[in-house]
HTML snippet that shows the backbone in 3Dmol.js (N, CA, C, O; Angstrom):
<script src="https://3Dmol.org/build/3Dmol-min.js"></script>
<div id="view" style="width:600px;height:400px;position:relative"></div>
<script>
const pdb = `
ATOM      1  N   MET A   1       0.385  -1.467   0.059  1.00  0.00           N
ATOM      2  CA  MET A   1      -0.241   0.071  -0.258  1.00  0.00           C
ATOM      3  C   MET A   1       0.675   1.029   0.100  1.00  0.00           C
ATOM      4  O   MET A   1       0.064   2.083  -0.081  1.00  0.00           O
ATOM      5  N   ARG A   2       2.735   1.526   0.848  1.00  0.00           N
ATOM      6  CA  ARG A   2       2.494   1.998   1.111  1.00  0.00           C
ATOM      7  C   ARG A   2       3.535   2.595   0.261  1.00  0.00           C
ATOM      8  O   ARG A   2       4.240   3.563   0.543  1.00  0.00           O
ATOM      9  N   LYS A   3       3.544   1.449  -1.499  1.00  0.00           N
ATOM     10  CA  LYS A   3       4.745   1.587  -2.476  1.00  0.00           C
ATOM     11  C   LYS A   3       4.366   2.209  -3.083  1.00  0.00           C
ATOM     12  O   LYS A   3       5.026   3.087  -3.639  1.00  0.00           O
ATOM     13  N   SER A   4       2.583   1.940  -3.309  1.00  0.00           N
ATOM     14  CA  SER A   4       2.168   2.566  -4.337  1.00  0.00           C
ATOM     15  C   SER A   4       1.675   4.381  -4.747  1.00  0.00           C
ATOM     16  O   SER A   4       1.372   5.118  -5.686  1.00  0.00           O
ATOM     17  N   ARG A   5       1.944   4.338  -2.785  1.00  0.00           N
ATOM     18  CA  ARG A   5       1.200   6.030  -2.626  1.00  0.00           C
ATOM     19  C   ARG A   5       2.092   6.721  -2.745  1.00  0.00           C
ATOM     20  O   ARG A   5       1.681   7.808  -3.151  1.00  0.00           O
ATOM     21  N   SER A   6       4.285   6.711  -2.477  1.00  0.00           N
ATOM     22  CA  SER A   6       4.687   6.752  -2.778  1.00  0.00           C
ATOM     23  C   SER A   6       5.038   6.819  -4.518  1.00  0.00           C
ATOM     24  O   SER A   6       5.736   7.719  -4.985  1.00  0.00           O
ATOM     25  N   PHE A   7       4.568   5.963  -5.178  1.00  0.00           N
ATOM     26  CA  PHE A   7       4.881   6.250  -7.028  1.00  0.00           C
ATOM     27  C   PHE A   7       3.374   7.006  -7.179  1.00  0.00           C
ATOM     28  O   PHE A   7       3.487   7.732  -8.166  1.00  0.00           O
ATOM     29  N   LEU A   8       2.342   7.112  -6.756  1.00  0.00           N
ATOM     30  CA  LEU A   8       1.082   7.798  -6.774  1.00  0.00           C
ATOM     31  C   LEU A   8       1.034   9.415  -7.368  1.00  0.00           C
ATOM     32  O   LEU A   8       0.610  10.219  -8.198  1.00  0.00           O
ATOM     33  N   LEU A   9       2.089   9.048  -5.837  1.00  0.00           N
ATOM     34  CA  LEU A   9       2.679  10.832  -5.356  1.00  0.00           C
ATOM     35  C   LEU A   9       3.528  11.738  -6.153  1.00  0.00           C
ATOM     36  O   LEU A   9       3.176  12.834  -6.589  1.00  0.00           O
ATOM     37  N   ILE A  10       4.818  11.111  -6.321  1.00  0.00           N
ATOM     38  CA  ILE A  10       5.631  10.818  -8.022  1.00  0.00           C
ATOM     39  C   ILE A  10       4.738  10.679  -9.386  1.00  0.00           C
ATOM     40  O   ILE A  10       5.364  11.422 -10.143  1.00  0.00           O
ATOM     41  N   LEU A  11       4.244  10.446  -9.725  1.00  0.00           N
ATOM     42  CA  LEU A  11       3.289  10.712 -10.198  1.00  0.00           C
ATOM     43  C   LEU A  11       2.052  12.261 -11.170  1.00  0.00           C
ATOM     44  O   LEU A  11       1.592  12.751 -12.202  1.00  0.00           O
ATOM     45  N   THR A  12       2.242  12.279  -9.018  1.00  0.00           N
ATOM     46  CA  THR A  12       0.960  13.022  -9.274  1.00  0.00           C
ATOM     47  C   THR A  12       2.315  14.686  -9.664  1.00  0.00           C
ATOM     48  O   THR A  12       2.551  15.424 -10.621  1.00  0.00           O
ATOM     49  N   LEU A  13       2.705  14.554  -8.565  1.00  0.00           N
ATOM     50  CA  LEU A  13       3.494  15.676  -8.626  1.00  0.00           C
ATOM     51  C   LEU A  13       4.379  15.618 -10.792  1.00  0.00           C
ATOM     52  O   LEU A  13       4.543  16.566 -11.560  1.00  0.00           O
ATOM     53  N   TRP A  14       4.550  14.808 -10.907  1.00  0.00           N
ATOM     54  CA  TRP A  14       4.965  14.720 -12.853  1.00  0.00           C
ATOM     55  C   TRP A  14       4.641  15.224 -12.937  1.00  0.00           C
ATOM     56  O   TRP A  14       5.087  16.370 -13.003  1.00  0.00           O
ATOM     57  N   ILE A  15       2.846  14.669 -13.072  1.00  0.00           N
ATOM     58  CA  ILE A  15       1.835  15.230 -13.778  1.00  0.00           C
ATOM     59  C   ILE A  15       2.079  16.824 -14.049  1.00  0.00           C
ATOM     60  O   ILE A  15       2.436  17.297 -15.128  1.00  0.00           O
ATOM     61  N   CYS A  16       1.831  17.508 -12.928  1.00  0.00           N
ATOM     62  CA  CYS A  16       1.317  19.018 -12.352  1.00  0.00           C
ATOM     63  C   CYS A  16       3.131  19.570 -13.237  1.00  0.00           C
ATOM     64  O   CYS A  16       3.070  20.504 -14.036  1.00  0.00           O
ATOM     65  N   SER A  17       4.099  19.110 -13.052  1.00  0.00           N
ATOM     66  CA  SER A  17       5.114  20.102 -13.896  1.00  0.00           C
ATOM     67  C   SER A  17       5.258  19.529 -15.298  1.00  0.00           C
ATOM     68  O   SER A  17       6.195  19.875 -16.017  1.00  0.00           O
ATOM     69  N   VAL A  18       4.581  18.887 -15.587  1.00  0.00           N
ATOM     70  CA  VAL A  18       4.616  18.640 -17.324  1.00  0.00           C
ATOM     71  C   VAL A  18       3.748  19.583 -17.984  1.00  0.00           C
ATOM     72  O   VAL A  18       3.808  20.068 -19.114  1.00  0.00           O
ATOM     73  N   VAL A  19       2.615  19.802 -16.681  1.00  0.00           N
ATOM     74  CA  VAL A  19       0.779  20.680 -17.478  1.00  0.00           C
ATOM     75  C   VAL A  19       1.424  21.789 -17.332  1.00  0.00           C
ATOM     76  O   VAL A  19       1.499  22.584 -18.268  1.00  0.00           O
ATOM     77  N   ASN A  20       2.142  22.089 -15.831  1.00  0.00           N
ATOM     78  CA  ASN A  20       2.867  23.509 -15.614  1.00  0.00           C
ATOM     79  C   ASN A  20       3.564  24.433 -16.522  1.00  0.00           C
ATOM     80  O   ASN A  20       3.465  25.635 -16.771  1.00  0.00           O
ATOM     81  N   GLY A  21       4.687  22.957 -17.145  1.00  0.00           N
ATOM     82  CA  GLY A  21       5.170  23.753 -18.830  1.00  0.00           C
ATOM     83  C   GLY A  21       4.732  24.283 -20.012  1.00  0.00           C
ATOM     84  O   GLY A  21       5.174  25.158 -20.758  1.00  0.00           O
ATOM     85  N   LEU A  22       3.440  23.328 -20.033  1.00  0.00           N
ATOM     86  CA  LEU A  22       2.285  23.180 -20.798  1.00  0.00           C
ATOM     87  C   LEU A  22       2.281  24.880 -21.469  1.00  0.00           C
ATOM     88  O   LEU A  22       2.566  25.585 -22.436  1.00  0.00           O
ATOM     89  N   VAL A  23       1.589  24.831 -19.783  1.00  0.00           N
ATOM     90  CA  VAL A  23       0.988  25.995 -19.357  1.00  0.00           C
ATOM     91  C   VAL A  23       1.817  27.012 -19.955  1.00  0.00           C
ATOM     92  O   VAL A  23       1.167  27.905 -20.499  1.00  0.00           O
ATOM     93  N   TYR A  24       3.694  27.184 -20.031  1.00  0.00           N
ATOM     94  CA  TYR A  24       4.316  28.465 -19.894  1.00  0.00           C
ATOM     95  C   TYR A  24       4.079  28.147 -21.693  1.00  0.00           C
ATOM     96  O   TYR A  24       3.816  28.959 -22.580  1.00  0.00           O
ATOM     97  N   LEU A  25       4.233  27.060 -21.757  1.00  0.00           N
ATOM     98  CA  LEU A  25       4.645  27.465 -24.208  1.00  0.00           C
ATOM     99  C   LEU A  25       3.322  28.143 -23.970  1.00  0.00           C
ATOM    100  O   LEU A  25       3.711  29.293 -23.772  1.00  0.00           O
ATOM    101  N   VAL A  26       1.851  28.184 -23.848  1.00  0.00           N
ATOM    102  CA  VAL A  26       1.370  29.062 -24.353  1.00  0.00           C
ATOM    103  C   VAL A  26       1.160  30.313 -24.409  1.00  0.00           C
ATOM    104  O   VAL A  26       1.063  31.256 -25.195  1.00  0.00           O
ATOM    105  N   GLU A  27       1.105  29.940 -22.967  1.00  0.00           N
ATOM    106  CA  GLU A  27       1.560  31.479 -22.316  1.00  0.00           C
ATOM    107  C   GLU A  27       1.961  32.238 -23.109  1.00  0.00           C
ATOM    108  O   GLU A  27       1.236  33.099 -23.608  1.00  0.00           O
ATOM    109  N   LEU A  28       3.363  32.067 -23.437  1.00  0.00           N
ATOM    110  CA  LEU A  28       4.162  32.638 -24.492  1.00  0.00           C
ATOM    111  C   LEU A  28       4.089  32.538 -26.214  1.00  0.00           C
ATOM    112  O   LEU A  28       4.444  33.263 -27.143  1.00  0.00           O
ATOM    113  N   GLY A  29       3.491  31.353 -26.089  1.00  0.00           N
ATOM    114  CA  GLY A  29       3.005  31.671 -27.979  1.00  0.00           C
ATOM    115  C   GLY A  29       1.716  32.712 -27.884  1.00  0.00           C
ATOM    116  O   GLY A  29       1.306  33.265 -28.904  1.00  0.00           O
ATOM    117  N   ASN A  30       1.114  32.936 -26.608  1.00  0.00           N
ATOM    118  CA  ASN A  30       0.189  33.950 -27.290  1.00  0.00           C
ATOM    119  C   ASN A  30       0.951  35.662 -27.237  1.00  0.00           C
ATOM    120  O   ASN A  30       0.395  36.757 -27.328  1.00  0.00           O
ATOM    121  N   GLY A  31       2.355  35.326 -27.061  1.00  0.00           N
ATOM    122  CA  GLY A  31       2.968  36.568 -26.947  1.00  0.00           C
ATOM    123  C   GLY A  31       2.297  37.070 -25.009  1.00  0.00           C
ATOM    124  O   GLY A  31       2.597  38.146 -24.492  1.00  0.00           O
ATOM    125  N   HIS A  32       1.819  36.489 -24.628  1.00  0.00           N
ATOM    126  CA  HIS A  32       1.499  37.895 -23.549  1.00  0.00           C
ATOM    127  C   HIS A  32       3.687  38.205 -22.412  1.00  0.00           C
ATOM    128  O   HIS A  32       4.737  37.887 -22.970  1.00  0.00           O
ATOM    129  N   ASP A  33       3.656  38.573 -21.550  1.00  0.00           N
ATOM    130  CA  ASP A  33       4.208  38.079 -20.797  1.00  0.00           C
ATOM    131  C   ASP A  33       4.725  37.677 -19.881  1.00  0.00           C
ATOM    132  O   ASP A  33       4.346  38.400 -18.960  1.00  0.00           O
ATOM    133  N   ALA A  34       5.338  37.000 -19.535  1.00  0.00           N
ATOM    134  CA  ALA A  34       5.150  35.855 -18.378  1.00  0.00           C
ATOM    135  C   ALA A  34       6.154  36.146 -17.874  1.00  0.00           C
ATOM    136  O   ALA A  34       6.564  35.001 -17.687  1.00  0.00           O
ATOM    137  N   SER A  35       7.126  36.940 -17.378  1.00  0.00           N
ATOM    138  CA  SER A  35       8.030  37.657 -16.442  1.00  0.00           C
ATOM    139  C   SER A  35       7.611  36.611 -14.790  1.00  0.00           C
ATOM    140  O   SER A  35       8.219  35.751 -14.153  1.00  0.00           O
ATOM    141  N   ALA A  36       6.173  37.349 -14.641  1.00  0.00           N
ATOM    142  CA  ALA A  36       5.763  37.319 -13.267  1.00  0.00           C
ATOM    143  C   ALA A  36       5.387  35.220 -12.920  1.00  0.00           C
ATOM    144  O   ALA A  36       5.130  34.591 -11.894  1.00  0.00           O
ATOM    145  N   PHE A  37       5.543  34.842 -14.291  1.00  0.00           N
ATOM    146  CA  PHE A  37       4.771  33.232 -14.233  1.00  0.00           C
ATOM    147  C   PHE A  37       5.679  32.308 -14.447  1.00  0.00           C
ATOM    148  O   PHE A  37       5.303  31.168 -14.720  1.00  0.00           O
ATOM    149  N   TYR A  38       6.726  32.548 -14.385  1.00  0.00           N
ATOM    150  CA  TYR A  38       7.860  32.946 -15.003  1.00  0.00           C
ATOM    151  C   TYR A  38       8.773  32.254 -13.707  1.00  0.00           C
ATOM    152  O   TYR A  38       9.193  31.097 -13.716  1.00  0.00           O
ATOM    153  N   ALA A  39       8.926  33.015 -12.854  1.00  0.00           N
ATOM    154  CA  ALA A  39       8.890  32.751 -11.154  1.00  0.00           C
ATOM    155  C   ALA A  39       8.217  32.316 -10.796  1.00  0.00           C
ATOM    156  O   ALA A  39       8.751  31.795  -9.816  1.00  0.00           O
ATOM    157  N   TRP A  40       6.712  31.887 -10.789  1.00  0.00           N
ATOM    158  CA  TRP A  40       5.532  31.211 -10.262  1.00  0.00           C
ATOM    159  C   TRP A  40       6.320  30.278 -10.501  1.00  0.00           C
ATOM    160  O   TRP A  40       6.722  29.572  -9.576  1.00  0.00           O
ATOM    161  N   GLN A  41       6.844  30.002 -12.220  1.00  0.00           N
ATOM    162  CA  GLN A  41       7.377  28.451 -12.154  1.00  0.00           C
ATOM    163  C   GLN A  41       8.517  28.013 -11.744  1.00  0.00           C
ATOM    164  O   GLN A  41       8.935  26.859 -11.838  1.00  0.00           O
ATOM    165  N   ILE A  42       9.092  29.019 -11.234  1.00  0.00           N
ATOM    166  CA  ILE A  42      10.978  28.874 -10.870  1.00  0.00           C
ATOM    167  C   ILE A  42      10.359  27.747  -9.328  1.00  0.00           C
ATOM    168  O   ILE A  42      10.619  26.608  -8.940  1.00  0.00           O
ATOM    169  N   VAL A  43       9.457  28.870  -8.857  1.00  0.00           N
ATOM    170  CA  VAL A  43       9.028  28.631  -7.483  1.00  0.00           C
ATOM    171  C   VAL A  43       8.229  27.157  -7.323  1.00  0.00           C
ATOM    172  O   VAL A  43       8.405  26.488  -6.305  1.00  0.00           O
ATOM    173  N   PHE A  44       7.152  26.606  -8.629  1.00  0.00           N
ATOM    174  CA  PHE A  44       6.613  25.667  -8.493  1.00  0.00           C
ATOM    175  C   PHE A  44       7.883  24.708  -8.616  1.00  0.00           C
ATOM    176  O   PHE A  44       8.296  24.000  -7.698  1.00  0.00           O
ATOM    177  N   GLY A  45       8.488  24.800 -10.009  1.00  0.00           N
ATOM    178  CA  GLY A  45       9.547  22.991 -10.776  1.00  0.00           C
ATOM    179  C   GLY A  45      10.113  23.046  -9.172  1.00  0.00           C
ATOM    180  O   GLY A  45       9.957  21.979  -8.578  1.00  0.00           O
ATOM    181  N   VAL A  46      10.898  24.394  -8.204  1.00  0.00           N
ATOM    182  CA  VAL A  46      11.907  23.322  -7.167  1.00  0.00           C
ATOM    183  C   VAL A  46      10.909  22.253  -6.104  1.00  0.00           C
ATOM    184  O   VAL A  46      11.105  21.173  -5.547  1.00  0.00           O
ATOM    185  N   TYR A  47       9.893  23.118  -6.182  1.00  0.00           N
ATOM    186  CA  TYR A  47       9.229  21.721  -5.283  1.00  0.00           C
ATOM    187  C   TYR A  47       8.401  21.381  -5.340  1.00  0.00           C
ATOM    188  O   TYR A  47       7.480  21.619  -4.559  1.00  0.00           O
ATOM    189  N   VAL A  48       8.370  20.676  -6.290  1.00  0.00           N
ATOM    190  CA  VAL A  48       8.158  19.304  -7.665  1.00  0.00           C
ATOM    191  C   VAL A  48       9.029  18.625  -7.617  1.00  0.00           C
ATOM    192  O   VAL A  48       8.828  17.533  -7.087  1.00  0.00           O
ATOM    193  N   GLY A  49      10.842  19.028  -8.303  1.00  0.00           N
ATOM    194  CA  GLY A  49      11.937  18.510  -7.644  1.00  0.00           C
ATOM    195  C   GLY A  49      11.701  18.253  -6.459  1.00  0.00           C
ATOM    196  O   GLY A  49      11.371  17.127  -6.088  1.00  0.00           O
ATOM    197  N   LEU A  50      11.880  19.614  -5.404  1.00  0.00           N
ATOM    198  CA  LEU A  50      12.017  18.915  -3.552  1.00  0.00           C
ATOM    199  C   LEU A  50      10.232  16.911  -3.116  1.00  0.00           C
ATOM    200  O   LEU A  50       9.989  16.034  -2.287  1.00  0.00           O
ATOM    201  N   SER A  51       9.891  17.275  -3.983  1.00  0.00           N
ATOM    202  CA  SER A  51       9.248  15.897  -3.328  1.00  0.00           C
ATOM    203  C   SER A  51       9.738  14.790  -4.266  1.00  0.00           C
ATOM    204  O   SER A  51      10.148  13.748  -3.755  1.00  0.00           O
ATOM    205  N   ALA A  52       9.733  14.894  -5.248  1.00  0.00           N
ATOM    206  CA  ALA A  52       9.685  13.556  -6.387  1.00  0.00           C
ATOM    207  C   ALA A  52      10.666  13.580  -5.565  1.00  0.00           C
ATOM    208  O   ALA A  52      10.207  13.056  -4.550  1.00  0.00           O
ATOM    209  N   ALA A  53      12.352  14.029  -5.259  1.00  0.00           N
ATOM    210  CA  ALA A  53      14.113  13.357  -4.710  1.00  0.00           C
ATOM    211  C   ALA A  53      12.465  12.923  -2.919  1.00  0.00           C
ATOM    212  O   ALA A  53      12.059  11.795  -2.641  1.00  0.00           O
ATOM    213  N   VAL A  54      12.316  13.363  -2.681  1.00  0.00           N
ATOM    214  CA  VAL A  54      11.992  12.621  -0.940  1.00  0.00           C
ATOM    215  C   VAL A  54      11.293  11.519  -1.493  1.00  0.00           C
ATOM    216  O   VAL A  54      11.845  10.421  -1.415  1.00  0.00           O
ATOM    217  N   GLY A  55       9.460  11.658  -2.388  1.00  0.00           N
ATOM    218  CA  GLY A  55       9.196  10.460  -2.659  1.00  0.00           C
ATOM    219  C   GLY A  55      10.226   9.364  -3.368  1.00  0.00           C
ATOM    220  O   GLY A  55      10.227   8.147  -3.553  1.00  0.00           O
ATOM    221  N   LEU A  56      10.977  10.325  -3.620  1.00  0.00           N
ATOM    222  CA  LEU A  56      12.231   8.574  -4.321  1.00  0.00           C
ATOM    223  C   LEU A  56      13.048   8.379  -3.479  1.00  0.00           C
ATOM    224  O   LEU A  56      13.490   7.231  -3.527  1.00  0.00           O
ATOM    225  N   ILE A  57      13.329   8.797  -2.956  1.00  0.00           N
ATOM    226  CA  ILE A  57      14.374   7.955  -1.609  1.00  0.00           C
ATOM    227  C   ILE A  57      13.059   7.240  -0.270  1.00  0.00           C
ATOM    228  O   ILE A  57      13.145   6.197   0.379  1.00  0.00           O
ATOM    229  N   TYR A  58      11.995   8.251  -0.263  1.00  0.00           N
ATOM    230  CA  TYR A  58      10.956   7.314   1.070  1.00  0.00           C
ATOM    231  C   TYR A  58      11.070   6.023  -0.118  1.00  0.00           C
ATOM    232  O   TYR A  58      10.771   4.992   0.485  1.00  0.00           O
ATOM    233  N   PHE A  59      11.420   5.674  -1.704  1.00  0.00           N
ATOM    234  CA  PHE A  59       9.735   4.054  -2.304  1.00  0.00           C
ATOM    235  C   PHE A  59      11.443   3.750  -2.134  1.00  0.00           C
ATOM    236  O   PHE A  59      11.574   2.678  -1.543  1.00  0.00           O
ATOM    237  N   VAL A  60      13.105   4.517  -2.555  1.00  0.00           N
ATOM    238  CA  VAL A  60      13.689   2.987  -2.396  1.00  0.00           C
ATOM    239  C   VAL A  60      14.217   2.504  -1.244  1.00  0.00           C
ATOM    240  O   VAL A  60      15.060   1.617  -1.385  1.00  0.00           O
ATOM    241  N   GLN A  61      13.883   2.933   0.123  1.00  0.00           N
ATOM    242  CA  GLN A  61      14.277   3.068   0.886  1.00  0.00           C
ATOM    243  C   GLN A  61      13.168   1.053   1.479  1.00  0.00           C
ATOM    244  O   GLN A  61      13.507   0.022   2.060  1.00  0.00           O
ATOM    245  N   SER A  62      11.555   1.717   0.677  1.00  0.00           N
ATOM    246  CA  SER A  62      10.790   1.168   0.907  1.00  0.00           C
ATOM    247  C   SER A  62      11.232  -0.340   0.520  1.00  0.00           C
ATOM    248  O   SER A  62      11.082  -1.471   0.981  1.00  0.00           O
ATOM    249  N   GLN A  63      11.639   0.059  -0.194  1.00  0.00           N
ATOM    250  CA  GLN A  63      11.570  -1.750  -1.506  1.00  0.00           C
ATOM    251  C   GLN A  63      12.974  -2.782  -1.086  1.00  0.00           C
ATOM    252  O   GLN A  63      13.311  -3.894  -1.491  1.00  0.00           O
ATOM    253  N   SER A  64      13.656  -1.712   0.036  1.00  0.00           N
ATOM    254  CA  SER A  64      15.125  -2.300   0.459  1.00  0.00           C
ATOM    255  C   SER A  64      14.299  -2.466   2.276  1.00  0.00           C
ATOM    256  O   SER A  64      14.959  -2.911   3.215  1.00  0.00           O
TER     257      SER A  64
END
`;
const viewer = $3Dmol.createViewer("view");
viewer.addModel(pdb, "pdb");
viewer.setStyle({}, {cartoon: {color: "spectrum"}});
viewer.zoomTo();
viewer.render();
</script>
């Protein structure tokens, strides 16, 4: 149960980061000034990266 939950967390965060990147590309494609959005995206990207790393560590530890 625990393994599947951590995997689901990593998958959800990955999907969120992909959607976030797509939204940013659409904003740039529409010609909007996305500098404020870009700053938010960096913060979100760091959060996703750290969360995925922590989830991966827990996942590896639960395997052994």
